[in-house]
LOKEZA-173193 format. One line per 4 residues: for each residue x, y negated, z negated of N, C-alpha, C. Coordinates in pm, whole numbers, plus 50000, padded with zeros to 5 digits. Example, Ala and Ser with C-alpha at 12.3 -4.5 7.8 and 13.67 -1.06 7.14 Angstrom:
<pts>
51319 50569 49220 51230 50450 49220 51320 50330 49220  51285 50225 49292 51367 50106 49286 51290 49997 49213
</pts>
This chain:
<pts>
33564 46960 45683 33434 46871 45738 33314 46963 45676  33211 46891 45632 33101 46893 45553 33031 46919 45656  32862 47027 45559 32742 47085 45669 32707 46974 45797  32653 46825 45731 32585 46749 45788 32678 46711 45876
32857 46676 45902 32914 46669 46033 32925 46760 46109  32913 46921 46066 32898 47019 46134 32778 47007 46245  32667 46982 46211 32527 46999 46255 32548 46861 46330  32599 46774 46309 32585 46644 46360 32654 46689 46512
32788 46710 46492 32836 46781 46627 32835 46841 46715  32725 46999 46636 32638 47038 46687 32592 47001 46775  32509 46928 46726 32355 46887 46839 32434 46776 46909  32546 46688 46919 32622 46601 47009 32644 46711 47102
32703 46826 47049 32727 46912 47205 32653 46917 47267  32538 46987 47194 32431 47038 47283 32362 46946 47396  32329 46769 47316 32305 46647 47414 32393 46662 47493  32504 46695 47530 32596 46667 47610 32576 46773 47713
32538 46886 47701 32560 47010 47764 32443 46999 47831  32362 46937 47746 32193 46914 47848 32187 46803 47940  32243 46692 47883 32309 46606 48041 32390 46694 48131  32530 46730 48126 32577 46755 48184 32526 46866 48287
32395 46972 48223 32316 47036 48305 32256 46980 48453  32177 46852 48327 32107 46795 48444 32158 46742 48560  32278 46649 48583 32360 46580 48607 32421 46729 48769  32474 46798 48718 32544 46957 48773 32407 46973 48921
32288 46985 48806 32168 47044 48939 32119 46952 48968  32125 46779 48959 32042 46705 49068 32178 46687 49161  32285 46677 49107 32396 46693 49234 32401 46813 49316  32366 46916 49239 32338 47057 49359 32250 46990 49449
32109 46940 49436 32027 46966 49504 32059 46819 49570  32127 46668 49537 32154 46627 49649 32261 46667 49766  32342 46729 49694 32467 46770 49782 32360 46934 49897  32261 46964 49843 32197 47053 49949 32104 47026 50067
32010 46899 49993 31985 46813 50083 32026 46736 50178  32185 46692 50180 32245 46633 50282 32334 46735 50387  32344 46830 50355 32396 46947 50399 32298 46986 50497  32130 46998 50480 32081 47042 50539 32043 46944 50643
32077 46834 50603 32034 46688 50726 32165 46689 50789  32279 46780 50791 32389 46735 50864 32325 46833 51008  32269 46930 50977 32227 46971 51105 32011 46991 51146  31998 46951 51079 31881 46885 51101 31825 46729 51168
31770 46783 51305 31735 46623 51385 31677 46531 51311  31620 46557 51234 31487 46460 51143 31551 46488 51035  31553 46366 50944 31567 46332 50835 31491 46436 50720  31557 46512 50614 31438 46573 50550 31493 46512 50424
31431 46431 50333 31385 46425 50213 31311 46508 50132  31288 46626 50017 31229 46672 49978 31144 46576 49884  31244 46506 49800 31129 46374 49698 31000 46337 49790  31068 46247 49888 30972 46182 49978 30863 46212 49972
30891 46377 50015 30755 46476 50053 30630 46466 49922  30687 46465 49754 30644 46454 49657 30621 46362 49605  30679 46222 49621 30594 46120 49593 30574 45951 49706  30621 46054 49835 30491 45926 49909 30657 45831 49968
30602 45855 50072 30718 45731 50145 30790 45590 50092  30683 45547 50031 30666 45423 49932 30797 45372 49868  30842 45502 49767 30892 45505 49699 31059 45513 49730  31108 45389 49641 31248 45351 49690 31354 45470 49686
31439 45445 49712 31535 45570 49761 31594 45586 49556  31639 45452 49530 31672 45461 49343 31612 45519 49255  31460 45482 49315 31359 45483 49213 31359 45652 49213  31369 45715 49327 31337 45856 49377 31459 45956 49262
31556 45889 49304 31715 45927 49237 31719 45971 49079  31645 45845 49033 31576 45863 48875 31490 45942 48855  31395 45935 48937 31276 46011 48876 31374 46197 48897  31469 46217 49015 31469 46352 49011 31548 46373 48905
31630 46300 48861 31741 46313 48760 31652 46307 48650  31563 46260 48612 31473 46309 48487 31401 46441 48462  31388 46468 48628 31295 46624 48640 31419 46675 48623  31541 46676 48628 31643 46752 48610 31683 46757 48493
31666 46654 48409 31696 46652 48276 31630 46713 48154  31475 46739 48191 31406 46777 48136 31407 46944 48158  31448 46978 48297 31453 47103 48301 31608 47156 48278  31681 47120 48287 31830 47141 48186 31794 47154 48067
31753 47046 47996 31736 47042 47851 31646 47189 47805  31556 47228 47866 31504 47322 47868 31585 47506 47922  31681 47452 47952 31744 47604 48031 31840 47591 47896  31887 47436 47878 32013 47470 47752 31972 47547 47672
31814 47487 47576 31739 47492 47483 31734 47717 47459  31690 47731 47583 31682 47910 47591 31822 47962 47591  31886 47922 47635 32063 47944 47643 32101 47963 47481  32078 47863 47426 32125 47795 47310 32033 47933 47178
31967 47933 47230 31846 48000 47137 31910 48158 47141  31931 48179 47289 31928 48315 47292 32081 48357 47256  32184 48273 47274 32314 48291 47192 32338 48328 47030  32226 48203 46991 32253 48266 46816 32128 48383 46803
32091 48459 46847 32019 48549 46875 32100 48656 46836  32205 48656 46945 32282 48760 46984 32377 48734 46863  32410 48622 46809 32532 48629 46734 32468 48669 46585  32350 48649 46578 32266 48673 46452 32282 48841 46435
32218 48883 46543 32217 49042 46552 32361 49100 46536  32483 49047 46554 32581 49127 46590 32631 49092 46445  32628 48982 46385 32650 48983 46293 32601 49063 46133  32438 49089 46173 32367 49184 46104 32430 49320 46128
32467 49387 46262 32522 49480 46297 32679 49538 46221  32722 49439 46249 32848 49400 46130 32864 49425 45966  32765 49343 45886 32718 49398 45757 32715 49540 45751  32626 49594 45873 32498 49726 45863 32655 49814 45859
32732 49817 45920 32899 49904 45942 32954 49905 45841  32960 49745 45796 33052 49758 45669 32999 49822 45554  32860 49806 45500 32746 49903 45420 32779 50016 45376  32738 50084 45540 32800 50251 45597 32926 50262 45568
32992 50230 45566 33147 50269 45563 33179 50219 45409  33118 50161 45301 33171 50097 45157 33070 50229 45083  32995 50294 45169 32867 50396 45092 32937 50534 45126  32997 50532 45214 33086 50669 45266 33185 50671 45182
33312 50586 45153 33366 50596 45113 33347 50580 44933  33265 50547 44858 33189 50543 44737 33157 50703 44714  33076 50766 44769 33025 50837 44775 33164 51005 44778  33242 50951 44886 33348 51021 44914 33446 51041 44750
33460 50943 44700 33520 50925 44584 33465 50982 44454  33347 51016 44454 33271 51075 44352 33353 51202 44368  33442 51290 44446 33480 51443 44467 33575 51372 44472  33697 51280 44481 33803 51292 44436 33879 51232 44248
33730 51198 44209 33719 51127 44077 33794 51258 44000  33734 51429 44091 33742 51557 43993 33877 51586 44023  33909 51554 44118 34031 51607 44185 34216 51491 44108  34177 51410 44205 34273 51317 44244 34305 51178 44181
34170 51175 44097 34159 51047 44014 34126 50928 44088  34127 50812 44039 34038 50710 44179 34162 50645 44257  34239 50651 44235 34364 50549 44336 34306 50528 44462  34415 50515 44557 34369 50480 44707 34384 50612 44789
34404 50739 44762 34366 50873 44818 34336 50856 44937  34237 50817 44929 34102 50806 45053 34119 50720 45146  34159 50608 45144 34238 50467 45167 34302 50506 45278  34437 50596 45214 34548 50557 45300 34546 50731 45400
34467 50804 45361 34426 50875 45448 34376 50862 45557  34241 50803 45542 34187 50721 45668 34340 50636 45743  34375 50531 45697 34460 50489 45788 34549 50551 45836  34585 50662 45795 34724 50730 45848 34650 50790 45977
34539 50857 45943 34477 50915 46061 34398 50861 46194  34403 50730 46165 34368 50687 46247 34521 50597 46397  34639 50575 46276 34716 50572 46303 34795 50676 46420  34759 50809 46357 34784 50916 46422 34685 50943 46598
34582 50877 46521 34482 50874 46649 34516 50870 46795  34546 50696 46743 34606 50569 46817 34753 50646 46895  34811 50684 46808 34966 50713 46910 34937 50890 47002  34869 50982 46929 34863 51044 47040 34736 51026 47156
34637 50917 47124 34568 50836 47257 34653 50878 47343  34832 50801 47345 34889 50800 47420 34929 50858 47523  34937 50991 47457 34924 51154 47562 34852 51154 47676  34904 51150 47783 34831 51213 47907 34737 51318 47893
34710 51410 47823 34649 51573 47805 34518 51486 47694  34592 51386 47635 34463 51372 47529 34380 51244 47582  34381 51186 47642 34352 51026 47649 34218 51094 47706  34105 51145 47748 33968 51185 47758 33923 51208 47674
34002 51269 47553 33921 51307 47446 33970 51153 47345  34049 51111 47287 34069 51032 47234 34034 50886 47297  33918 50819 47261 33931 50712 47315 33865 50576 47137  33814 50486 47207 33816 50408 47059 33670 50429 46996
33638 50530 47051 33499 50567 46949 33532 50640 46839  33629 50725 46951 33661 50859 46869 33807 50813 46745  33866 50726 46770 33959 50678 46701 33903 50578 46542  33756 50526 46558 33647 50454 46456 33604 50571 46392
33565 50662 46432 33459 50829 46380 33606 50873 46337  33710 50890 46341 33794 50978 46281 33832 50866 46152  33830 50774 46154 33852 50643 46080 33742 50662 45953  33640 50730 45958 33512 50669 45920 33486 50833 45854
33559 50944 45913 33528 51068 45860 33619 51140 45729  33766 51129 45782 33878 51166 45751 33835 51148 45591  33780 51078 45518 33768 51068 45377 33704 51135 45323  33606 51232 45420 33537 51333 45411 33607 51463 45382
33706 51479 45430 33804 51628 45407 33742 51691 45305  33781 51630 45171 33781 51740 45074 33603 51744 44977  33502 51662 45000 33407 51646 45007 33350 51768 44899  33402 51889 44957 33300 52033 44901 33389 52071 44803
33468 51963 44731 33539 51974 44579 33458 51999 44486  33359 51890 44530 33239 51854 44391 33170 52050 44372  33171 52132 44452 33082 52288 44425 33199 52352 44358  33389 52302 44304 33459 52387 44285 33466 52403 44134
33426 52451 44025 33462 52462 43877 33571 52389 43825  33593 52341 43731 33688 52261 43628 33789 52308 43645  33773 52423 43600 33839 52518 43539 33943 52549 43610  33897 52573 43748 33984 52597 43909 34097 52497 43945
33979 52369 43983 33991 52291 44046 34133 52170 43948  34110 52176 43845 34193 52104 43715 34293 52224 43657  34357 52315 43700 34375 52385 43644 34565 52328 43649  34595 52293 43555 34781 52256 43587 34837 52354 43616
34857 52498 43573 34922 52570 43631 34902 52635 43799  34984 52762 43828 34943 52832 43951 34856 52912 43922  34775 52887 44074 34651 53016 44071 34655 53099 44063  34552 53197 44030 34571 53361 44051 34502 53393 44201
34500 53463 44281 34454 53507 44358 34325 53464 44393  34247 53530 44284 34079 53508 44314 34078 53317 44265  34135 53261 44214 34113 53150 44142 34132 53048 44317  34237 53117 44335 34283 53045 44507 34144 53038 44649
34095 53165 44605 33998 53223 44678 33846 53098 44645  33876 53072 44494 33771 52979 44495 33776 52852 44531  33906 52814 44544 33969 52677 44584 33922 52618 44741  33928 52785 44803 33934 52756 44957 33793 52736 45044
33671 52799 44949 33543 52749 44935 33518 52602 44982  33593 52490 44901 33545 52408 44958 33543 52314 45083  33623 52426 45191 33584 52367 45283 33480 52427 45345  33358 52508 45354 33279 52591 45377 33169 52475 45275
33167 52443 45162 33080 52364 45073 33099 52225 45169  33187 52157 45183 33250 52029 45238 33144 52026 45368  33208 52142 45471 33142 52125 45623 32971 52191 45628  32919 52277 45524 32772 52321 45530 32697 52131 45501
32785 52083 45365 32717 51941 45321 32678 51876 45467  32801 51858 45530 32774 51733 45654 32724 51805 45759  32669 51938 45800 32599 51991 45862 32434 52015 45818  32442 51964 45708 32291 51941 45689 32275 51819 45720
32312 51698 45636 32322 51625 45710 32291 51563 45816  32352 51624 45906 32399 51597 46045 32245 51628 46141  32220 51740 46113 32088 51796 46146 31977 51729 46127  31941 51603 46018 31860 51463 46042 31898 51378 46092
31963 51371 46184 32044 51255 46298 32043 51316 46421  31985 51242 46490 31972 51264 46637 32082 51196 46741  32191 51241 46801 32251 51225 46887 32387 51199 46817  32471 51182 46881 32636 51156 46828 32666 51093 46713
32689 51125 46610 32757 51043 46484 32923 51081 46437  32958 50992 46354 33101 51024 46337 33097 51148 46259  32978 51150 46189 32956 51321 46159 33002 51435 46241  33002 51448 46355 33007 51563 46408 33205 51507 46388
33256 51470 46364 33372 51515 46346 33459 51519 46213  33369 51461 46171 33342 51498 45989 33335 51611 45965  33218 51702 46002 33213 51826 46009 33385 51911 46028  33396 51876 46162 33507 51963 46184 33696 51946 46080
33607 51811 46036 33729 51765 45946 33741 51897 45817  33598 51894 45805 33591 51919 45640 33616 52116 45658  33583 52116 45755 33590 52270 45763 33733 52343 45790  33783 52272 45913 33944 52279 45919 34012 52258 45913
34043 52143 45810 34161 52094 45776 34248 52134 45674  34244 52252 45637 34348 52311 45632 34352 52480 45661  34315 52457 45805 34399 52549 45882 34492 52567 46000  34576 52658 45992 34735 52560 46023 34731 52650 46210
34856 52651 46224 34897 52644 46411 34892 52782 46425  34968 52860 46326 34997 53013 46306 34881 53074 46339  34767 53030 46289 34682 53112 46257 34689 53125 46120  34779 53084 45981 34759 53153 45878 34659 53067 45780
34628 52977 45810 34515 52926 45728 34416 52990 45706  34264 52853 45675 34143 52912 45612 34053 52769 45632  33937 52857 45628 33860 52964 45574 33850 53091 45732  33852 52986 45832 33821 53116 45975 33966 53168 46037
34091 53126 45971 34211 53172 46063 34224 53151 46221  34187 53025 46225 34171 52959 46358 34381 52916 46369  34373 52948 46565 34518 52922 46533 34516 52861 46678  34625 52737 46680 34629 52645 46804 34519 52562 46843
34501 52558 46967 34390 52481 47007 34217 52468 46956  34257 52656 46926 34067 52682 46851 34111 52595 46764  34178 52530 46669 34170 52376 46552 34109 52243 46603  34017 52234 46568 33998 52092 46643 34049 51975 46580
34111 51925 46657 34204 51808 46719 34201 51692 46592  34079 51665 46547 34059 51600 46435 34130 51650 46290  34071 51796 46298 34138 51812 46192 34300 51848 46157  34337 51885 46320 34498 51944 46317 34532 51771 46305
34493 51656 46286 34521 51517 46226 34509 51500 46085  34403 51502 46078 34400 51505 45912 34480 51605 45829  34515 51739 45908 34628 51801 45813 34790 51758 45767  34809 51684 45860 34949 51628 45848 34927 51543 45761
34795 51370 45803 34784 51279 45700 34784 51318 45573  34691 51422 45532 34676 51492 45399 34799 51561 45321  34851 51635 45365 34987 51660 45341 35069 51614 45301  35118 51475 45393 35208 51411 45384 35166 51321 45249
35019 51263 45253 34993 51192 45136 35006 51289 45020  34968 51413 44974 34947 51475 44867 35098 51525 44819  35213 51512 44936 35354 51519 44868 35424 51409 44852  35372 51292 44916 35430 51126 44828 35355 51059 44735
35296 51126 44678 35211 51086 44597 35147 51194 44430  35186 51118 44330 35212 51208 44240 35061 51236 44212  35015 51369 44169 34916 51409 44118 34914 51458 43961  34838 51516 43912 34885 51557 43711 34934 51715 43743
34963 51768 43867 35038 51881 43867 35179 51866 43924  35213 51761 43972 35372 51733 44008 35360 51621 44055  35532 51544 44025 35583 51431 44068 35550 51349 44206  35579 51221 44290 35579 51232 44388 35724 51231 44474
35709 51308 44582 35799 51261 44657 35838 51202 44715  36014 51180 44791 36049 51051 44840 35983 51040 44978  35944 50921 45064 35919 50943 45203 36044 51062 45282  36178 51043 45271 36217 51141 45339 36214 51259 45310
36221 51295 45180 36193 51465 45134 36051 51493 45280  35913 51464 45202 35770 51440 45257 35862 51479 45434  35890 51394 45461 35948 51403 45652 36010 51521 45674  36125 51547 45592 36162 51684 45635 36092 51798 45596
35994 51800 45497 35884 51904 45451 35797 51926 45613  35743 51813 45653 35655 51861 45750 35700 51869 45905  35822 51818 45889 35960 51851 46014 35967 52012 45987  35957 52074 45883 36040 52174 45917 35884 52312 45920
35768 52218 45884 35660 52304 45937 35591 52288 46048  35652 52184 46166 35601 52192 46226 35598 52332 46379  35509 52323 46386 35472 52456 46530 35396 52553 46386  35408 52593 46299 35374 52735 46266 35246 52600 46135
35266 52536 46071 35186 52509 45949 35075 52416 46046  35149 52287 46117 35087 52162 46192 35140 52201 46354  35059 52133 46470 35055 52106 46612 35159 52018 46566  35259 52080 46684 35365 51990 46698 35371 51831 46801
35225 51832 46893 35190 51722 46930 35186 51610 46776  35137 51659 46710 35091 51572 46547 35197 51540 46491  35302 51645 46495 35423 51625 46395 35487 51479 46496  35499 51542 46589 35613 51393 46643 35497 51301 46681
35367 51285 46609 35342 51113 46628 35365 51080 46526  35370 51181 46414 35445 51104 46281 35555 51092 46264  35656 51181 46341 35750 51086 46354 35772 50954 46422  35697 50949 46503 35684 50823 46631 35674 50736 46487
35521 50754 46424 35521 50632 46311 35544 50636 46199  35651 50725 46131 35710 50767 45967 35727 50600 45937  35741 50516 45985 35778 50385 45907 35672 50308 45892  35569 50299 45975 35432 50276 45941 35357 50354 45815
35392 50474 45806 35369 50538 45700 35418 50516 45581  35510 50519 45605 35584 50433 45446 35558 50291 45379  35564 50191 45493 35461 50096 45464 35335 50119 45394  35236 50194 45453 35080 50202 45409 35062 50238 45279
35200 50365 45277 35221 50460 45091 35274 50302 45033  35363 50245 45034 35431 50186 44971 35306 50030 44891  35202 49977 45020 35152 49857 45009 35043 49961 44896  34951 50099 44923 34834 50135 44854 34901 50146 44731
35012 50226 44689 35057 50234 44541 35054 50093 44462  35124 49981 44523 35154 49868 44470 34962 49793 44471  34874 49850 44537 34736 49799 44473 34695 49940 44351  34748 50030 44391 34687 50065 44238 34751 50007 44135
34877 49977 44127 34919 49915 43998 34878 49847 43963  34793 49725 44079 34743 49583 44008 34628 49654 44019  34542 49745 44032 34374 49737 44026 34365 49777 43827  34229 49742 43806 34154 49768 43685 34179 49922 43669
34230 49897 43558 34226 50066 43496 34075 50119 43512  34062 50239 43516 33926 50303 43545 33908 50480 43451  33808 50486 43560 33796 50662 43480 33899 50749 43527  33972 50676 43661 34067 50791 43640 34198 50794 43547
34186 50725 43453 34272 50744 43357 34242 50841 43255  34139 50864 43269 34091 51065 43198 34161 51178 43258  34224 51147 43378 34259 51263 43450 34352 51334 43355  34437 51307 43289 34561 51424 43173 34448 51517 43112
34345 51454 43084 34211 51481 42949 34156 51616 43012  34114 51536 43141 34047 51637 43185 34114 51793 43224  34226 51752 43274 34286 51866 43280 34354 51905 43222  34317 51896 43091 34421 51982 42957 34260 52062 42920
34143 51972 42859 34056 52014 42854 34003 52156 42949  34042 52138 43089 34021 52277 43211 34124 52402 43165  34228 52321 43135 34315 52415 43113 34336 52510 42956  34257 52429 42876 34206 52529 42738 34076 52593 42804
33982 52559 42843 33832 52618 42901 33926 52733 42997  33980 52672 43069 34046 52845 43168 34094 52984 43066  34210 52893 42957 34216 52993 42873 34145 53121 42778  34025 53011 42767 33905 53090 42643 33809 53207 42765
33876 53237 42898 33743 53202 42985 33644 53127 42973  33619 53005 43011 33489 52988 43003 33480 52919 43149
</pts>
């Protein structure tokens, strides 16, 4: 159907609506007058009072119908105009939300270029986080905390978990071998860098935003259920829920994808590792949610990996060379 045909159909529909509106109003008017006459000792005719006693019944009804047709047309036009304005506003809001999400993803990928490569790591993380949040929302004690907005916020903010890595030197971040104790202390700082950066942005925003959850995730996604994590050594429920969710999502993705320092583990091997860490590294409830969803995790992993293979080669191919350069720099004390 071409554009002129669509416009014609739209105009016909509008005209039909106007006529139907007028007929409905006129019928309602006549029905009301008839009802009043049932209980009134004298005949009541509003249009005779307006147009005089010499106007015929049919003429009066035609006049009334025309008046209601004009009034109905105006009402229908106002409704249509308001509806189009609302639809335009909603479409504008959807485009703004999409642009915001794309911008956040692009900025977050700048940190990933230095560590994970381009890939679809962030896309997988946010999908995993949303799945876990939706599953945990079914648990009665989390229903008050996890609503639809929370789920959307964790989807948007999960990709900011490692944004603080932009502050870690390449010689440490890209070192292919085992880190020394001092180097690991440097790596730990990425949680503080990321959390502080989001806090500074959030200070310029009024009201609640997805950055509330983003800050919690950036600061605390390396905390452990038994208190042995970093940077603050939080334990159990002290760890923000969003950070506990993203911790499982992040580790699963790290285990099942190839990094410049390791090969990818199978889904079953990653599943067993996470299960073994239930109750010491991870929140038992989050692990249980993962186990309930493991089939979907595996499906998302495979789909995103296929997308990576089909993607156009990008700067991510420089990762081995960058890692080698960082290793040489580290050996030379740079």
